C-alpha positions in Angstrom: -18.8 33.1 29.6 -17.7 36.2 28.0 -17.5 36.3 24.2 -13.6 36.3 24.2 -13.5 33.6 26.4 -15.8 31.5 24.5 -13.6 32.4 21.2 -10.8 31.1 23.1 -12.3 27.9 24.0 -13.4 27.1 20.6 -9.9 28.2 19.0 -8.3 26.2 21.6 -10.7 22.9 21.0 -10.1 23.3 17.3 -6.3 23.5 17.6 -6.7 20.4 19.6 -8.9 18.3 17.3 -6.3 19.4 14.5 -3.2 18.3 16.6 -4.6 15.3 17.5 -5.8 14.6 13.9 -2.3 15.2 12.8 -0.9 13.0 15.5 -3.3 10.1 14.7 -1.7 10.2 11.1 1.6 10.3 12.2 1.2 7.6 15.0 -1.4 5.3 13.7 -2.9 2.5 15.5 -0.2 -0.4 15.5 -2.9 -2.9 14.6 -3.7 -0.9 11.3 0.5 -0.8 10.5 0.7 -4.3 11.0 -2.8 -4.9 8.8 -1.3 -2.7 6.0 2.3 -4.4 6.3 0.8 -7.9 6.5 -1.5 -7.0 3.0 1.4 -5.5 1.2 3.6 -8.3 2.3 1.3 -10.9 0.8 0.9 -8.9 -2.4 4.3 -8.5 -2.9 5.5 -11.9 -2.3 2.7 -13.2 -4.9 4.7 -11.6 -7.5 7.9 -14.2 -6.7 6.1 -17.1 -5.4 3.6 -19.7 -5.6 0.2 -18.5 -3.6 -2.4 -21.1 -2.2 -5.9 -20.7 -3.6 -6.9 -18.7 -0.3 -4.1 -16.6 -0.7 -4.9 -15.6 -4.4 -8.8 -14.7 -3.3 -7.3 -12.5 -0.4 -4.9 -10.9 -2.9 -7.5 -10.5 -5.2 -9.7 -8.8 -2.7 -6.8 -6.6 -1.7 -6.4 -5.2 -5.3 -8.1 -1.9 -6.1 -11.2 -3.0 -8.3 -9.8 -0.9 -11.4 -6.9 -3.4 -11.7 -9.4 -6.0 -11.7 -11.4 -4.6 -14.4 -8.2 -3.9 -16.4 -7.4 -7.4 -16.8 -11.1 -8.2 -17.6 -12.9 -8.6 -14.3 -12.4 -11.1 -11.3 -12.6 -14.3 -13.3 -10.0 -13.3 -15.6 -7.8 -11.9 -12.7 -8.3 -15.1 -10.8 -7.0 -17.2 -13.8 -4.3 -14.8 -14.4 -3.0 -15.1 -10.8 -3.4 -18.7 -10.5 -1.5 -19.4 -14.0 1.3 -16.7 -12.7 1.3 -18.4 -9.3 1.9 -21.7 -11.2 5.0 -19.9 -13.3 6.5 -18.8 -10.3 7.2 -22.4 -9.4 9.8 -22.3 -11.9 10.8 -18.9 -11.3 14.7 -18.3 -11.5 14.5 -15.9 -8.4 14.1 -16.8 -4.9 13.0 -14.6 -2.2 15.9 -14.0 0.8 13.9 -11.4 2.8 11.0 -8.9 2.7 11.0 -6.2 5.1 9.7 -2.7 5.9 12.5 -0.4 6.1 10.4 2.7 6.9 7.1 2.8 8.7 3.8 3.3 6.4 3.0 6.8 6.1 -0.8 7.7 6.8 -2.6 10.7 5.2 -6.2 11.5 4.4 -7.9 13.2 1.0 -11.5 14.8 1.3 -13.5 11.1 0.8 -10.5 8.7 1.4 -7.6 7.6 4.1 -4.3 7.0 2.1 -1.3 4.9 3.1 2.3 4.5 1.3 3.4 1.3 2.2 7.4 0.9 1.4 8.5 -2.7 1.2 11.9 -3.7 0.6 12.7 -7.1 -1.2 16.2 -9.1 -1.3 16.1 -11.8 -3.9 18.4 -14.1 -5.4 18.8 -15.8 -8.9 19.6 -19.0 -10.0 23.0 -17.3 -11.5 24.0 -16.2 -8.0 23.2 -12.8 -8.7 21.3 -10.7 -5.6 19.0 -8.0 -5.9 17.5 -5.5 -3.7 14.2 -3.8 -4.7 12.5 -1.1 -2.7 9.2 0.1 -4.1 5.7 0.8 -2.2 2.2 0.4 -2.5 -0.6 3.0 -1.9 -3.5 1.9 -0.3 -6.8 3.6 0.1 -10.1 3.4 1.9 -13.0 5.4 2.2 -13.2 7.0 5.6 -14.7 4.7 8.3 -14.1 1.7 6.6 -11.6 -0.7 7.4 -10.4 -2.9 4.3 -7.9 -1.3 2.3 -7.4 -1.5 -1.8 -4.1 -1.1 -2.9 -1.9 -0.2 -6.3 1.7 -1.2 -6.6 3.9 1.8 -7.4 4.6 1.3 -11.2 0.9 1.8 -11.7 1.0 5.4 -10.0 3.9 7.1 -11.9 2.6 8.3 -14.5 -0.9 9.4 -13.1 -0.1 10.5 -9.4 -2.6 8.3 -8.2 -5.5 10.1 -9.3 -7.0 7.5 -11.7 -7.4 5.2 -8.8 -8.6 7.8 -5.9 -10.1 10.7 -7.6 -9.3 12.6 -4.1 -5.6 11.8 -4.0 -3.8 14.8 -2.9 -2.2 16.2 -6.0 0.9 17.6 -4.2 1.7 14.4 -2.4 5.1 13.2 -3.2 5.8 9.4 -3.9 8.2 7.1 -1.8 11.4 6.6 -3.6 12.0 3.3 -5.5 14.8 1.6 -6.9 16.2 -1.9 -7.6 20.1 -2.7 -7.1 22.3 -5.4 -7.9 23.9 -6.5 -4.6 27.5 -7.8 -4.1 
C-alpha cells in the first residue's frame, strides 16, 4: 500500500474512532441511562421520604467517598441517613412527582467517565403550597468500571467538581438548578 493511501487509511480510522466515541457519549447504552436515572431517583427521594434499610445501604454505596468521609465515616453516615429517614416520616413535604426532563449528559475526563443527571421533583406541603425543583447529580466512575459514585449539585457549585474528581474538566458548564413555587 502506498504511503499516501496508508496515511489516509490511518486518518480515516482515527476519525471513525473519534466519531464513534462522540456518538457513544451523546447516545449511551439505554441500560446505562436507566442505571444512572434509577440511582439518582433513589438518592433524591431519600432526601424527602423514609428509606428502608436496604435503600439506605444502596444510597450509601452510591455516594462519593468524600461525602461519607465528611460526615465521619460509614457508620456515622449510616446513623445520619437512618435518623434523617425517620425524621422524614414527619416531614411537611410530600413528593408528588419525580421526573427526568432531560437525558443524562455523559462526558469523560482523563481517568473518569462522568454524567450529569438532571432531575425534577414536584413537592407539596401541608399548607398546600407546591414547589418544583430542578437539580442535578454529578456521577463519576473510573474508566472501565460499572459502578457510579454521585455528588448532588449543591456540593459542586463552589469547586466545579475537582474536589471530588481531580480530572473533572475545568471548562465544563454545570446544568441549571432552580426551585420555584407552583400555583
